[in-house]
C-alpha positions, 0 to 999 in steps of 0.5 A: 502217915508214918507209925513207928517208921512204917508208912501206912495210908488212912484207908489202909488203917480204916479197913481193919479198924472198921472190920474189927469194930463190926466183928466185935459189935456183931458178936456182942449181939449174937452172944446173947442168942443161943444156937437153938438147933440140934440141942445146942442151946446150952452149949453154944451161942452164935457169937462163937462163929463170928468173933474169931474173924477178929483174929484173922483181921489182926494177923493179916494187919500184923503181917502187912504193917507190923506190930506197932500199926496193928496195936493202933488198929486194935486200940481204935477198934476197941474204942469204937466197938465198946461204944457201939456195943453199949448201944447194941448189947448191954453195958456189961457185955460191952465192957467185958467184950472190950476188955477181953478183946483188948487183952486177947488181941494184944497177946495175939500181936505179941505171939505173932510177931515172935513167930513171924519168921517161922513157917507161914502158919505158925504165927497166925495159928499160935497167936489166934489160939492163945489170944482166943483162950485168954479172950474167952476166959476174960469175956465169959467171966466178966460178962456172965459170972453171977448173972442168975440167968446165965449161972444156973447149973447144967449137967452134961450127960456124956461126962456127968459134969455140972457147971454154971451155964456160962462156964459151959458156954465158954468152954464150947465157945473156945472149942469153936474158936479152935476150929475157926483158927484152923479154918482161918489159915485158908483165907490167910494163906490165900491172901499172903501173896496179895499182902506183902510182908512187913519189911521190918521183919521179912519172913525167912523160915522154912515154907515162909512166903 
C-alpha cells in the first residue's frame, strides 16, 4: 500500500503499531506501582523505565518511512493502547496516557523531521526530549491532579521543597526519560544501517548515515 506516496507493507506497519501499543499499555499498568527499592517509592514508578521505548519506536519508524506513515502508526497505536489500557489500568489513566501519548509522539515526529538532515543523533534526541517533556506534563496532570491518594504533600529533604506526590513523580519520571533518551541512541545508531532512510528526505548532514 502507499501512504502519502510512500510504499509500505502491512507487516511493516503492524510491527511498530503493536510495539507502541504494548509499551503504552504496559507503562499504564506500571505507573501505578512505585519503585519500592532504595527509598524511591515517592520518587519513581516502574512506568518511567518502559514508556521511553515508544519514542525509540517512533523515531525508527520515522527514519524508515517518513512523517506521514509514522503519524498513521501513532494514531493506530493510540487507539489500541487506550482500549487496552482501560481494561488493564483505569479509564482516567488510559485517557490521560492516550492524550499525552498522542500529543507527545506527534511533537516528536515534527521535531525529528525538521532535524533529520543534521548529524544522525540530533533528530532522535531532540524529538524524544521535547516529546517526553510535553508528554510528562500532560500525563501526570491529567491522570493524578486532584486525586487524594496521589496529591498528598511530599518534602524532599535535599531541597526542602514540598510538592504534591504526583508533581514529584512527574519530575523524576522526566529525569529518567532524559537518561533513556540518551541510552536509546545506542540501539537507534545500531539499527540505522539496517533501516534505510526515508527517500523523501535523505540524510545529508555531517556524520549522517
